[in-house]
mmCIF file of the N, C-alpha and C atoms, coordinates in Angstrom:
data_MODEL
# 
_entry.id   MODEL 
# 
loop_
_atom_site.group_PDB 
_atom_site.id 
_atom_site.type_symbol 
_atom_site.label_atom_id 
_atom_site.label_alt_id 
_atom_site.label_comp_id 
_atom_site.label_asym_id 
_atom_site.label_entity_id 
_atom_site.label_seq_id 
_atom_site.pdbx_PDB_ins_code 
_atom_site.Cartn_x 
_atom_site.Cartn_y 
_atom_site.Cartn_z 
_atom_site.occupancy 
_atom_site.B_iso_or_equiv 
_atom_site.pdbx_formal_charge 
_atom_site.auth_seq_id 
_atom_site.auth_comp_id 
_atom_site.auth_asym_id 
_atom_site.auth_atom_id 
_atom_site.pdbx_PDB_model_num 
ATOM 1   N N  . PRO A 1 1  ? -13.189 1.087  34.225 1.00 0.00 ? 1  PRO A N  1 
ATOM 2   C CA . PRO A 1 1  ? -12.288 0.335  35.084 1.00 0.00 ? 1  PRO A CA 1 
ATOM 3   C C  . PRO A 1 1  ? -12.123 1.022  36.443 1.00 0.00 ? 1  PRO A C  1 
ATOM 4   N N  . THR A 1 2  ? -11.784 0.249  37.403 1.00 0.00 ? 2  THR A N  1 
ATOM 5   C CA . THR A 1 2  ? -11.596 0.751  38.761 1.00 0.00 ? 2  THR A CA 1 
ATOM 6   C C  . THR A 1 2  ? -10.118 0.896  39.056 1.00 0.00 ? 2  THR A C  1 
ATOM 7   N N  . PHE A 1 3  ? -9.736  2.007  39.671 1.00 0.00 ? 3  PHE A N  1 
ATOM 8   C CA . PHE A 1 3  ? -8.353  2.210  40.086 1.00 0.00 ? 3  PHE A CA 1 
ATOM 9   C C  . PHE A 1 3  ? -8.158  1.481  41.397 1.00 0.00 ? 3  PHE A C  1 
ATOM 10  N N  . ARG A 1 4  ? -7.296  0.480  41.397 1.00 0.00 ? 4  ARG A N  1 
ATOM 11  C CA . ARG A 1 4  ? -7.042  -0.308 42.601 1.00 0.00 ? 4  ARG A CA 1 
ATOM 12  C C  . ARG A 1 4  ? -5.720  0.104  43.213 1.00 0.00 ? 4  ARG A C  1 
ATOM 13  N N  . GLN A 1 5  ? -5.669  0.219  44.503 1.00 0.00 ? 5  GLN A N  1 
ATOM 14  C CA . GLN A 1 5  ? -4.466  0.672  45.195 1.00 0.00 ? 5  GLN A CA 1 
ATOM 15  C C  . GLN A 1 5  ? -3.247  -0.191 44.880 1.00 0.00 ? 5  GLN A C  1 
ATOM 16  N N  . LYS A 1 6  ? -3.427  -1.484 44.598 1.00 0.00 ? 6  LYS A N  1 
ATOM 17  C CA . LYS A 1 6  ? -2.275  -2.351 44.355 1.00 0.00 ? 6  LYS A CA 1 
ATOM 18  C C  . LYS A 1 6  ? -1.728  -2.229 42.935 1.00 0.00 ? 6  LYS A C  1 
ATOM 19  N N  . ASP A 1 7  ? -2.421  -1.513 42.061 1.00 0.00 ? 7  ASP A N  1 
ATOM 20  C CA . ASP A 1 7  ? -1.994  -1.367 40.673 1.00 0.00 ? 7  ASP A CA 1 
ATOM 21  C C  . ASP A 1 7  ? -1.428  0.034  40.447 1.00 0.00 ? 7  ASP A C  1 
ATOM 22  N N  . PRO A 1 8  ? -0.100  0.211  40.511 1.00 0.00 ? 8  PRO A N  1 
ATOM 23  C CA . PRO A 1 8  ? 0.456   1.557  40.363 1.00 0.00 ? 8  PRO A CA 1 
ATOM 24  C C  . PRO A 1 8  ? 0.460   2.014  38.908 1.00 0.00 ? 8  PRO A C  1 
ATOM 25  N N  . ILE A 1 9  ? 0.419   3.305  38.738 1.00 0.00 ? 9  ILE A N  1 
ATOM 26  C CA . ILE A 1 9  ? 0.634   3.905  37.426 1.00 0.00 ? 9  ILE A CA 1 
ATOM 27  C C  . ILE A 1 9  ? 2.094   4.323  37.387 1.00 0.00 ? 9  ILE A C  1 
ATOM 28  N N  . LEU A 1 10 ? 2.767   4.008  36.310 1.00 0.00 ? 10 LEU A N  1 
ATOM 29  C CA . LEU A 1 10 ? 4.185   4.321  36.183 1.00 0.00 ? 10 LEU A CA 1 
ATOM 30  C C  . LEU A 1 10 ? 4.330   5.763  35.732 1.00 0.00 ? 10 LEU A C  1 
ATOM 31  N N  . SER A 1 11 ? 4.784   6.603  36.615 1.00 0.00 ? 11 SER A N  1 
ATOM 32  C CA . SER A 1 11 ? 4.931   8.022  36.340 1.00 0.00 ? 11 SER A CA 1 
ATOM 33  C C  . SER A 1 11 ? 5.847   8.593  37.407 1.00 0.00 ? 11 SER A C  1 
ATOM 34  N N  . THR A 1 12 ? 6.207   9.827  37.270 1.00 0.00 ? 12 THR A N  1 
ATOM 35  C CA . THR A 1 12 ? 6.958   10.498 38.323 1.00 0.00 ? 12 THR A CA 1 
ATOM 36  C C  . THR A 1 12 ? 6.081   11.624 38.836 1.00 0.00 ? 12 THR A C  1 
ATOM 37  N N  . ASN A 1 13 ? 5.714   11.570 40.102 1.00 0.00 ? 13 ASN A N  1 
ATOM 38  C CA . ASN A 1 13 ? 4.849   12.602 40.652 1.00 0.00 ? 13 ASN A CA 1 
ATOM 39  C C  . ASN A 1 13 ? 5.669   13.743 41.225 1.00 0.00 ? 13 ASN A C  1 
ATOM 40  N N  . SER A 1 14 ? 4.985   14.676 41.853 1.00 0.00 ? 14 SER A N  1 
ATOM 41  C CA . SER A 1 14 ? 5.657   15.863 42.392 1.00 0.00 ? 14 SER A CA 1 
ATOM 42  C C  . SER A 1 14 ? 6.646   15.534 43.499 1.00 0.00 ? 14 SER A C  1 
ATOM 43  N N  . LYS A 1 15 ? 6.536   14.347 44.093 1.00 0.00 ? 15 LYS A N  1 
ATOM 44  C CA . LYS A 1 15 ? 7.460   13.934 45.150 1.00 0.00 ? 15 LYS A CA 1 
ATOM 45  C C  . LYS A 1 15 ? 8.609   13.098 44.601 1.00 0.00 ? 15 LYS A C  1 
ATOM 46  N N  . GLY A 1 16 ? 8.685   12.922 43.290 1.00 0.00 ? 16 GLY A N  1 
ATOM 47  C CA . GLY A 1 16 ? 9.744   12.139 42.682 1.00 0.00 ? 16 GLY A CA 1 
ATOM 48  C C  . GLY A 1 16 ? 9.503   10.642 42.697 1.00 0.00 ? 16 GLY A C  1 
ATOM 49  N N  . GLN A 1 17 ? 8.315   10.224 43.117 1.00 0.00 ? 17 GLN A N  1 
ATOM 50  C CA . GLN A 1 17 ? 7.995   8.800  43.152 1.00 0.00 ? 17 GLN A CA 1 
ATOM 51  C C  . GLN A 1 17 ? 7.659   8.319  41.747 1.00 0.00 ? 17 GLN A C  1 
ATOM 52  N N  . GLN A 1 18 ? 8.148   7.132  41.384 1.00 0.00 ? 18 GLN A N  1 
ATOM 53  C CA . GLN A 1 18 ? 7.893   6.615  40.048 1.00 0.00 ? 18 GLN A CA 1 
ATOM 54  C C  . GLN A 1 18 ? 6.714   5.661  39.981 1.00 0.00 ? 18 GLN A C  1 
ATOM 55  N N  . HIS A 1 19 ? 6.254   5.145  41.067 1.00 0.00 ? 19 HIS A N  1 
ATOM 56  C CA . HIS A 1 19 ? 5.069   4.294  41.081 1.00 0.00 ? 19 HIS A CA 1 
ATOM 57  C C  . HIS A 1 19 ? 4.025   4.986  41.939 1.00 0.00 ? 19 HIS A C  1 
ATOM 58  N N  . VAL A 1 20 ? 2.965   5.400  41.316 1.00 0.00 ? 20 VAL A N  1 
ATOM 59  C CA . VAL A 1 20 ? 1.942   6.190  41.990 1.00 0.00 ? 20 VAL A CA 1 
ATOM 60  C C  . VAL A 1 20 ? 0.718   5.305  42.220 1.00 0.00 ? 20 VAL A C  1 
ATOM 61  N N  . TYR A 1 21 ? 0.263   5.221  43.466 1.00 0.00 ? 21 TYR A N  1 
ATOM 62  C CA . TYR A 1 21 ? -0.815  4.317  43.824 1.00 0.00 ? 21 TYR A CA 1 
ATOM 63  C C  . TYR A 1 21 ? -2.170  4.993  43.989 1.00 0.00 ? 21 TYR A C  1 
ATOM 64  N N  . SER A 1 22 ? -2.243  6.271  43.742 1.00 0.00 ? 22 SER A N  1 
ATOM 65  C CA . SER A 1 22 ? -3.521  6.971  43.806 1.00 0.00 ? 22 SER A CA 1 
ATOM 66  C C  . SER A 1 22 ? -3.529  8.064  42.734 1.00 0.00 ? 22 SER A C  1 
ATOM 67  N N  . PRO A 1 23 ? -4.698  8.439  42.261 1.00 0.00 ? 23 PRO A N  1 
ATOM 68  C CA . PRO A 1 23 ? -4.763  9.450  41.201 1.00 0.00 ? 23 PRO A CA 1 
ATOM 69  C C  . PRO A 1 23 ? -4.132  10.775 41.630 1.00 0.00 ? 23 PRO A C  1 
ATOM 70  N N  . GLU A 1 24 ? -3.359  11.351 40.735 1.00 0.00 ? 24 GLU A N  1 
ATOM 71  C CA . GLU A 1 24 ? -2.732  12.648 40.966 1.00 0.00 ? 24 GLU A CA 1 
ATOM 72  C C  . GLU A 1 24 ? -2.733  13.430 39.667 1.00 0.00 ? 24 GLU A C  1 
ATOM 73  N N  . LYS A 1 25 ? -2.785  14.737 39.773 1.00 0.00 ? 25 LYS A N  1 
ATOM 74  C CA . LYS A 1 25 ? -2.705  15.597 38.601 1.00 0.00 ? 25 LYS A CA 1 
ATOM 75  C C  . LYS A 1 25 ? -1.284  15.534 38.046 1.00 0.00 ? 25 LYS A C  1 
ATOM 76  N N  . ILE A 1 26 ? -1.173  15.403 36.737 1.00 0.00 ? 26 ILE A N  1 
ATOM 77  C CA . ILE A 1 26 ? 0.135   15.386 36.085 1.00 0.00 ? 26 ILE A CA 1 
ATOM 78  C C  . ILE A 1 26 ? 0.351   16.769 35.484 1.00 0.00 ? 26 ILE A C  1 
ATOM 79  N N  . THR A 1 27 ? 1.159   17.555 36.142 1.00 0.00 ? 27 THR A N  1 
ATOM 80  C CA . THR A 1 27 ? 1.310   18.957 35.765 1.00 0.00 ? 27 THR A CA 1 
ATOM 81  C C  . THR A 1 27 ? 2.090   19.158 34.471 1.00 0.00 ? 27 THR A C  1 
ATOM 82  N N  . SER A 1 28 ? 2.800   18.143 34.002 1.00 0.00 ? 28 SER A N  1 
ATOM 83  C CA . SER A 1 28 ? 3.567   18.306 32.761 1.00 0.00 ? 28 SER A CA 1 
ATOM 84  C C  . SER A 1 28 ? 2.701   18.132 31.513 1.00 0.00 ? 28 SER A C  1 
ATOM 85  N N  . LEU A 1 29 ? 1.434   17.743 31.692 1.00 0.00 ? 29 LEU A N  1 
ATOM 86  C CA . LEU A 1 29 ? 0.522   17.651 30.548 1.00 0.00 ? 29 LEU A CA 1 
ATOM 87  C C  . LEU A 1 29 ? -0.095  19.020 30.285 1.00 0.00 ? 29 LEU A C  1 
ATOM 88  N N  . PRO A 1 30 ? -0.427  19.307 29.014 1.00 0.00 ? 30 PRO A N  1 
ATOM 89  C CA . PRO A 1 30 ? -1.083  20.579 28.731 1.00 0.00 ? 30 PRO A CA 1 
ATOM 90  C C  . PRO A 1 30 ? -2.472  20.650 29.388 1.00 0.00 ? 30 PRO A C  1 
ATOM 91  N N  . GLN A 1 31 ? -2.956  21.838 29.621 1.00 0.00 ? 31 GLN A N  1 
ATOM 92  C CA . GLN A 1 31 ? -4.277  22.033 30.222 1.00 0.00 ? 31 GLN A CA 1 
ATOM 93  C C  . GLN A 1 31 ? -5.398  21.574 29.301 1.00 0.00 ? 31 GLN A C  1 
ATOM 94  N N  . SER A 1 32 ? -5.087  21.365 28.010 1.00 0.00 ? 32 SER A N  1 
ATOM 95  C CA . SER A 1 32 ? -6.107  21.051 27.007 1.00 0.00 ? 32 SER A CA 1 
ATOM 96  C C  . SER A 1 32 ? -6.410  19.560 26.876 1.00 0.00 ? 32 SER A C  1 
ATOM 97  N N  . ILE A 1 33 ? -6.018  18.747 27.849 1.00 0.00 ? 33 ILE A N  1 
ATOM 98  C CA . ILE A 1 33 ? -6.277  17.300 27.785 1.00 0.00 ? 33 ILE A CA 1 
ATOM 99  C C  . ILE A 1 33 ? -7.786  17.062 27.859 1.00 0.00 ? 33 ILE A C  1 
ATOM 100 N N  . ILE A 1 34 ? -8.301  16.245 26.916 1.00 0.00 ? 34 ILE A N  1 
ATOM 101 C CA . ILE A 1 34 ? -9.732  15.955 26.876 1.00 0.00 ? 34 ILE A CA 1 
ATOM 102 C C  . ILE A 1 34 ? -10.051 14.487 27.158 1.00 0.00 ? 34 ILE A C  1 
ATOM 103 N N  . ALA A 1 35 ? -9.037  13.609 27.088 1.00 0.00 ? 35 ALA A N  1 
ATOM 104 C CA . ALA A 1 35 ? -9.280  12.189 27.340 1.00 0.00 ? 35 ALA A CA 1 
ATOM 105 C C  . ALA A 1 35 ? -7.988  11.533 27.829 1.00 0.00 ? 35 ALA A C  1 
ATOM 106 N N  . VAL A 1 36 ? -8.155  10.550 28.717 1.00 0.00 ? 36 VAL A N  1 
ATOM 107 C CA . VAL A 1 36 ? -7.026  9.775  29.231 1.00 0.00 ? 36 VAL A CA 1 
ATOM 108 C C  . VAL A 1 36 ? -7.452  8.320  29.277 1.00 0.00 ? 36 VAL A C  1 
ATOM 109 N N  . ASP A 1 37 ? -6.538  7.422  28.931 1.00 0.00 ? 37 ASP A N  1 
ATOM 110 C CA . ASP A 1 37 ? -6.802  5.995  29.031 1.00 0.00 ? 37 ASP A CA 1 
ATOM 111 C C  . ASP A 1 37 ? -5.536  5.335  29.553 1.00 0.00 ? 37 ASP A C  1 
ATOM 112 N N  . ALA A 1 38 ? -5.677  4.135  30.085 1.00 0.00 ? 38 ALA A N  1 
ATOM 113 C CA . ALA A 1 38 ? -4.516  3.460  30.660 1.00 0.00 ? 38 ALA A CA 1 
ATOM 114 C C  . ALA A 1 38 ? -4.557  1.978  30.373 1.00 0.00 ? 38 ALA A C  1 
ATOM 115 N N  . GLY A 1 39 ? -3.379  1.423  30.163 1.00 0.00 ? 39 GLY A N  1 
ATOM 116 C CA . GLY A 1 39 ? -3.203  -0.012 30.071 1.00 0.00 ? 39 GLY A CA 1 
ATOM 117 C C  . GLY A 1 39 ? -2.652  -0.497 31.398 1.00 0.00 ? 39 GLY A C  1 
ATOM 118 N N  . LEU A 1 40 ? -2.105  -1.685 31.402 1.00 0.00 ? 40 LEU A N  1 
ATOM 119 C CA . LEU A 1 40 ? -1.583  -2.245 32.641 1.00 0.00 ? 40 LEU A CA 1 
ATOM 120 C C  . LEU A 1 40 ? -0.455  -1.396 33.217 1.00 0.00 ? 40 LEU A C  1 
ATOM 121 N N  . GLN A 1 41 ? 0.492   -0.968 32.361 1.00 0.00 ? 41 GLN A N  1 
ATOM 122 C CA . GLN A 1 41 ? 1.617   -0.181 32.857 1.00 0.00 ? 41 GLN A CA 1 
ATOM 123 C C  . GLN A 1 41 ? 1.946   0.983  31.933 1.00 0.00 ? 41 GLN A C  1 
ATOM 124 N N  . HIS A 1 42 ? 0.950   1.521  31.271 1.00 0.00 ? 42 HIS A N  1 
ATOM 125 C CA . HIS A 1 42 ? 1.170   2.709  30.457 1.00 0.00 ? 42 HIS A CA 1 
ATOM 126 C C  . HIS A 1 42 ? -0.115  3.529  30.385 1.00 0.00 ? 42 HIS A C  1 
ATOM 127 N N  . CYS A 1 43 ? 0.033   4.807  30.070 1.00 0.00 ? 43 CYS A N  1 
ATOM 128 C CA . CYS A 1 43 ? -1.102  5.721  29.969 1.00 0.00 ? 43 CYS A CA 1 
ATOM 129 C C  . CYS A 1 43 ? -1.008  6.512  28.675 1.00 0.00 ? 43 CYS A C  1 
ATOM 130 N N  . ILE A 1 44 ? -2.169  6.972  28.215 1.00 0.00 ? 44 ILE A N  1 
ATOM 131 C CA . ILE A 1 44 ? -2.263  7.748  26.980 1.00 0.00 ? 44 ILE A CA 1 
ATOM 132 C C  . ILE A 1 44 ? -3.203  8.918  27.253 1.00 0.00 ? 44 ILE A C  1 
ATOM 133 N N  . ALA A 1 45 ? -2.840  10.105 26.791 1.00 0.00 ? 45 ALA A N  1 
ATOM 134 C CA . ALA A 1 45 ? -3.698  11.275 26.935 1.00 0.00 ? 45 ALA A CA 1 
ATOM 135 C C  . ALA A 1 45 ? -3.840  11.952 25.575 1.00 0.00 ? 45 ALA A C  1 
ATOM 136 N N  . LEU A 1 46 ? -5.005  12.519 25.331 1.00 0.00 ? 46 LEU A N  1 
ATOM 137 C CA . LEU A 1 46 ? -5.321  13.216 24.085 1.00 0.00 ? 46 LEU A CA 1 
ATOM 138 C C  . LEU A 1 46 ? -5.693  14.644 24.421 1.00 0.00 ? 46 LEU A C  1 
ATOM 139 N N  . ASP A 1 47 ? -5.101  15.614 23.690 1.00 0.00 ? 47 ASP A N  1 
ATOM 140 C CA . ASP A 1 47 ? -5.494  17.000 23.932 1.00 0.00 ? 47 ASP A CA 1 
ATOM 141 C C  . ASP A 1 47 ? -6.479  17.480 22.866 1.00 0.00 ? 47 ASP A C  1 
ATOM 142 N N  . SER A 1 48 ? -7.031  18.646 23.061 1.00 0.00 ? 48 SER A N  1 
ATOM 143 C CA . SER A 1 48 ? -8.072  19.161 22.174 1.00 0.00 ? 48 SER A CA 1 
ATOM 144 C C  . SER A 1 48 ? -7.566  19.493 20.778 1.00 0.00 ? 48 SER A C  1 
ATOM 145 N N  . ASN A 1 49 ? -6.252  19.528 20.581 1.00 0.00 ? 49 ASN A N  1 
ATOM 146 C CA . ASN A 1 49 ? -5.659  19.758 19.263 1.00 0.00 ? 49 ASN A CA 1 
ATOM 147 C C  . ASN A 1 49 ? -5.337  18.461 18.530 1.00 0.00 ? 49 ASN A C  1 
ATOM 148 N N  . GLY A 1 50 ? -5.660  17.326 19.156 1.00 0.00 ? 50 GLY A N  1 
ATOM 149 C CA . GLY A 1 50 ? -5.391  16.030 18.541 1.00 0.00 ? 50 GLY A CA 1 
ATOM 150 C C  . GLY A 1 50 ? -4.018  15.467 18.837 1.00 0.00 ? 50 GLY A C  1 
ATOM 151 N N  . HIS A 1 51 ? -3.242  16.118 19.707 1.00 0.00 ? 51 HIS A N  1 
ATOM 152 C CA . HIS A 1 51 ? -1.926  15.600 20.077 1.00 0.00 ? 51 HIS A CA 1 
ATOM 153 C C  . HIS A 1 51 ? -2.076  14.494 21.111 1.00 0.00 ? 51 HIS A C  1 
ATOM 154 N N  . VAL A 1 52 ? -1.238  13.466 20.987 1.00 0.00 ? 52 VAL A N  1 
ATOM 155 C CA . VAL A 1 52 ? -1.267  12.307 21.876 1.00 0.00 ? 52 VAL A CA 1 
ATOM 156 C C  . VAL A 1 52 ? 0.003   12.302 22.720 1.00 0.00 ? 52 VAL A C  1 
ATOM 157 N N  . TYR A 1 53 ? -0.160  12.017 24.010 1.00 0.00 ? 53 TYR A N  1 
ATOM 158 C CA . TYR A 1 53 ? 0.951   11.928 24.954 1.00 0.00 ? 53 TYR A CA 1 
ATOM 159 C C  . TYR A 1 53 ? 0.891   10.554 25.610 1.00 0.00 ? 53 TYR A C  1 
ATOM 160 N N  . THR A 1 54 ? 2.043   9.915  25.772 1.00 0.00 ? 54 THR A N  1 
ATOM 161 C CA . THR A 1 54 ? 2.096   8.599  26.397 1.00 0.00 ? 54 THR A CA 1 
ATOM 162 C C  . THR A 1 54 ? 3.186   8.567  27.458 1.00 0.00 ? 54 THR A C  1 
ATOM 163 N N  . TRP A 1 55 ? 3.030   7.657  28.434 1.00 0.00 ? 55 TRP A N  1 
ATOM 164 C CA . TRP A 1 55 ? 4.062   7.425  29.439 1.00 0.00 ? 55 TRP A CA 1 
ATOM 165 C C  . TRP A 1 55 ? 3.816   6.072  30.083 1.00 0.00 ? 55 TRP A C  1 
ATOM 166 N N  . GLY A 1 56 ? 4.876   5.516  30.657 1.00 0.00 ? 56 GLY A N  1 
ATOM 167 C CA . GLY A 1 56 ? 4.798   4.205  31.286 1.00 0.00 ? 56 GLY A CA 1 
ATOM 168 C C  . GLY A 1 56 ? 5.828   3.263  30.698 1.00 0.00 ? 56 GLY A C  1 
ATOM 169 N N  . LYS A 1 57 ? 5.551   1.971  30.768 1.00 0.00 ? 57 LYS A N  1 
ATOM 170 C CA . LYS A 1 57 ? 6.474   0.973  30.219 1.00 0.00 ? 57 LYS A CA 1 
ATOM 171 C C  . LYS A 1 57 ? 6.187   0.742  28.742 1.00 0.00 ? 57 LYS A C  1 
ATOM 172 N N  . ALA A 1 58 ? 7.239   0.445  27.998 1.00 0.00 ? 58 ALA A N  1 
ATOM 173 C CA . ALA A 1 58 ? 7.118   0.246  26.555 1.00 0.00 ? 58 ALA A CA 1 
ATOM 174 C C  . ALA A 1 58 ? 7.686   -1.097 26.131 1.00 0.00 ? 58 ALA A C  1 
ATOM 175 N N  . GLY A 1 59 ? 7.374   -2.135 26.870 1.00 0.00 ? 59 GLY A N  1 
ATOM 176 C CA . GLY A 1 59 ? 7.928   -3.461 26.602 1.00 0.00 ? 59 GLY A CA 1 
ATOM 177 C C  . GLY A 1 59 ? 7.636   -3.987 25.210 1.00 0.00 ? 59 GLY A C  1 
ATOM 178 N N  . LYS A 1 60 ? 6.538   -3.563 24.626 1.00 0.00 ? 60 LYS A N  1 
ATOM 179 C CA . LYS A 1 60 ? 6.171   -4.001 23.279 1.00 0.00 ? 60 LYS A CA 1 
ATOM 180 C C  . LYS A 1 60 ? 5.946   -2.805 22.351 1.00 0.00 ? 60 LYS A C  1 
ATOM 181 N N  . GLY A 1 61 ? 6.511   -1.662 22.710 1.00 0.00 ? 61 GLY A N  1 
ATOM 182 C CA . GLY A 1 61 ? 6.386   -0.469 21.876 1.00 0.00 ? 61 GLY A CA 1 
ATOM 183 C C  . GLY A 1 61 ? 5.057   0.252  22.010 1.00 0.00 ? 61 GLY A C  1 
ATOM 184 N N  . GLN A 1 62 ? 4.291   -0.059 23.062 1.00 0.00 ? 62 GLN A N  1 
ATOM 185 C CA . GLN A 1 62 ? 2.946   0.492  23.182 1.00 0.00 ? 62 GLN A CA 1 
ATOM 186 C C  . GLN A 1 62 ? 2.894   2.002  23.413 1.00 0.00 ? 62 GLN A C  1 
ATOM 187 N N  . LEU A 1 63 ? 4.016   2.645  23.713 1.00 0.00 ? 63 LEU A N  1 
ATOM 188 C CA . LEU A 1 63 ? 3.998   4.093  23.885 1.00 0.00 ? 63 LEU A CA 1 
ATOM 189 C C  . LEU A 1 63 ? 3.959   4.833  22.555 1.00 0.00 ? 63 LEU A C  1 
ATOM 190 N N  . GLY A 1 64 ? 4.386   4.195  21.480 1.00 0.00 ? 64 GLY A N  1 
ATOM 191 C CA . GLY A 1 64 ? 4.367   4.848  20.178 1.00 0.00 ? 64 GLY A CA 1 
ATOM 192 C C  . GLY A 1 64 ? 5.412   5.925  20.006 1.00 0.00 ? 64 GLY A C  1 
ATOM 193 N N  . ILE A 1 65 ? 6.477   5.875  20.811 1.00 0.00 ? 65 ILE A N  1 
ATOM 194 C CA . ILE A 1 65 ? 7.510   6.912  20.738 1.00 0.00 ? 65 ILE A CA 1 
ATOM 195 C C  . ILE A 1 65 ? 8.834   6.372  20.210 1.00 0.00 ? 65 ILE A C  1 
ATOM 196 N N  . GLY A 1 66 ? 8.776   5.218  19.568 1.00 0.00 ? 66 GLY A N  1 
ATOM 197 C CA . GLY A 1 66 ? 9.963   4.682  18.921 1.00 0.00 ? 66 GLY A CA 1 
ATOM 198 C C  . GLY A 1 66 ? 10.902  3.912  19.820 1.00 0.00 ? 66 GLY A C  1 
ATOM 199 N N  . VAL A 1 67 ? 10.480  3.555  21.021 1.00 0.00 ? 67 VAL A N  1 
ATOM 200 C CA . VAL A 1 67 ? 11.332  2.774  21.919 1.00 0.00 ? 67 VAL A CA 1 
ATOM 201 C C  . VAL A 1 67 ? 10.608  1.500  22.345 1.00 0.00 ? 67 VAL A C  1 
ATOM 202 N N  . ILE A 1 68 ? 11.392  0.466  22.553 1.00 0.00 ? 68 ILE A N  1 
ATOM 203 C CA . ILE A 1 68 ? 10.869  -0.805 23.049 1.00 0.00 ? 68 ILE A CA 1 
ATOM 204 C C  . ILE A 1 68 ? 11.757  -1.225 24.209 1.00 0.00 ? 68 ILE A C  1 
ATOM 205 N N  . ASP A 1 69 ? 11.170  -1.864 25.194 1.00 0.00 ? 69 ASP A N  1 
ATOM 206 C CA . ASP A 1 69 ? 11.883  -2.338 26.383 1.00 0.00 ? 69 ASP A CA 1 
ATOM 207 C C  . ASP A 1 69 ? 12.481  -1.200 27.211 1.00 0.00 ? 69 ASP A C  1 
ATOM 208 N N  . GLU A 1 70 ? 11.873  -0.040 27.156 1.00 0.00 ? 70 GLU A N  1 
ATOM 209 C CA . GLU A 1 70 ? 12.281  1.081  27.993 1.00 0.00 ? 70 GLU A CA 1 
ATOM 210 C C  . GLU A 1 70 ? 11.028  1.658  28.635 1.00 0.00 ? 70 GLU A C  1 
ATOM 211 N N  . ALA A 1 71 ? 11.197  2.617  29.481 1.00 0.00 ? 71 ALA A N  1 
ATOM 212 C CA . ALA A 1 71 ? 10.051  3.275  30.111 1.00 0.00 ? 71 ALA A CA 1 
ATOM 213 C C  . ALA A 1 71 ? 10.207  4.781  29.991 1.00 0.00 ? 71 ALA A C  1 
ATOM 214 N N  . SER A 1 72 ? 9.100   5.463  29.920 1.00 0.00 ? 72 SER A N  1 
ATOM 215 C CA . SER A 1 72 ? 9.067   6.919  29.932 1.00 0.00 ? 72 SER A CA 1 
ATOM 216 C C  . SER A 1 72 ? 8.297   7.321  31.180 1.00 0.00 ? 72 SER A C  1 
ATOM 217 N N  . TYR A 1 73 ? 8.965   7.983  32.108 1.00 0.00 ? 73 TYR A N  1 
ATOM 218 C CA . TYR A 1 73 ? 8.323   8.346  33.366 1.00 0.00 ? 73 TYR A CA 1 
ATOM 219 C C  . TYR A 1 73 ? 7.604   9.686  33.305 1.00 0.00 ? 73 TYR A C  1 
ATOM 220 N N  . ALA A 1 74 ? 7.691   10.349 32.185 1.00 0.00 ? 74 ALA A N  1 
ATOM 221 C CA . ALA A 1 74 ? 6.986   11.618 31.999 1.00 0.00 ? 74 ALA A CA 1 
ATOM 222 C C  . ALA A 1 74 ? 6.230   11.558 30.684 1.00 0.00 ? 74 ALA A C  1 
ATOM 223 N N  . PRO A 1 75 ? 5.086   12.216 30.599 1.00 0.00 ? 75 PRO A N  1 
ATOM 224 C CA . PRO A 1 75 ? 4.345   12.222 29.340 1.00 0.00 ? 75 PRO A CA 1 
ATOM 225 C C  . PRO A 1 75 ? 5.212   12.728 28.194 1.00 0.00 ? 75 PRO A C  1 
ATOM 226 N N  . THR A 1 76 ? 5.198   11.978 27.088 1.00 0.00 ? 76 THR A N  1 
ATOM 227 C CA . THR A 1 76 ? 5.968   12.321 25.897 1.00 0.00 ? 76 THR A CA 1 
ATOM 228 C C  . THR A 1 76 ? 5.005   12.462 24.735 1.00 0.00 ? 76 THR A C  1 
ATOM 229 N N  . LYS A 1 77 ? 5.126   13.564 24.007 1.00 0.00 ? 77 LYS A N  1 
ATOM 230 C CA . LYS A 1 77 ? 4.261   13.789 22.851 1.00 0.00 ? 77 LYS A CA 1 
ATOM 231 C C  . LYS A 1 77 ? 4.646   12.823 21.739 1.00 0.00 ? 77 LYS A C  1 
ATOM 232 N N  . VAL A 1 78 ? 3.660   12.115 21.218 1.00 0.00 ? 78 VAL A N  1 
ATOM 233 C CA . VAL A 1 78 ? 3.883   11.166 20.123 1.00 0.00 ? 78 VAL A CA 1 
ATOM 234 C C  . VAL A 1 78 ? 3.860   11.962 18.826 1.00 0.00 ? 78 VAL A C  1 
ATOM 235 N N  . THR A 1 79 ? 4.875   11.736 17.991 1.00 0.00 ? 79 THR A N  1 
ATOM 236 C CA . THR A 1 79 ? 4.926   12.397 16.689 1.00 0.00 ? 79 THR A CA 1 
ATOM 237 C C  . THR A 1 79 ? 4.831   11.357 15.587 1.00 0.00 ? 79 THR A C  1 
ATOM 238 N N  . THR A 1 80 ? 4.503   11.796 14.395 1.00 0.00 ? 80 THR A N  1 
ATOM 239 C CA . THR A 1 80 ? 4.360   10.853 13.287 1.00 0.00 ? 80 THR A CA 1 
ATOM 240 C C  . THR A 1 80 ? 5.683   10.189 12.936 1.00 0.00 ? 80 THR A C  1 
ATOM 241 N N  . LYS A 1 81 ? 6.801   10.828 13.226 1.00 0.00 ? 81 LYS A N  1 
ATOM 242 C CA . LYS A 1 81 ? 8.095   10.180 12.934 1.00 0.00 ? 81 LYS A CA 1 
ATOM 243 C C  . LYS A 1 81 ? 8.348   9.008  13.860 1.00 0.00 ? 81 LYS A C  1 
ATOM 244 N N  . ASP A 1 82 ? 7.703   8.993  15.030 1.00 0.00 ? 82 ASP A N  1 
ATOM 245 C CA . ASP A 1 82 ? 7.868   7.904  15.997 1.00 0.00 ? 82 ASP A CA 1 
ATOM 246 C C  . ASP A 1 82 ? 7.028   6.687  15.649 1.00 0.00 ? 82 ASP A C  1 
ATOM 247 N N  . VAL A 1 83 ? 5.938   6.897  14.928 1.00 0.00 ? 83 VAL A N  1 
ATOM 248 C CA . VAL A 1 83 ? 4.988   5.829  14.660 1.00 0.00 ? 83 VAL A CA 1 
ATOM 249 C C  . VAL A 1 83 ? 5.345   5.130  13.360 1.00 0.00 ? 83 VAL A C  1 
ATOM 250 N N  . THR A 1 84 ? 5.485   3.814  13.433 1.00 0.00 ? 84 THR A N  1 
ATOM 251 C CA . THR A 1 84 ? 5.750   3.030  12.227 1.00 0.00 ? 84 THR A CA 1 
ATOM 252 C C  . THR A 1 84 ? 4.611   2.072  12.034 1.00 0.00 ? 84 THR A C  1 
ATOM 253 N N  . GLY A 1 85 ? 4.315   1.764  10.808 1.00 0.00 ? 85 GLY A N  1 
ATOM 254 C CA . GLY A 1 85 ? 3.166   0.905  10.594 1.00 0.00 ? 85 GLY A CA 1 
ATOM 255 C C  . GLY A 1 85 ? 3.495   -0.249 9.756  1.00 0.00 ? 85 GLY A C  1 
# 
């Protein structure tokens, strides 16, 4: 996929901005991140230990952190207690 300037990623950058329109390093993620993927308004990162981090909007629970209709502006580690099946 192509990163388009009109499609912001929901996050908080080093300047305190919550809608970021260009790629930036997310310093709150561990250095061991090996993969990142993004939906329309949420992102997911995987580290080399198998831990998953999510951030963005959770209108349908897509963050996997036990919240719906809220947003997480910082990467949050997903735990098994948060995931329901």
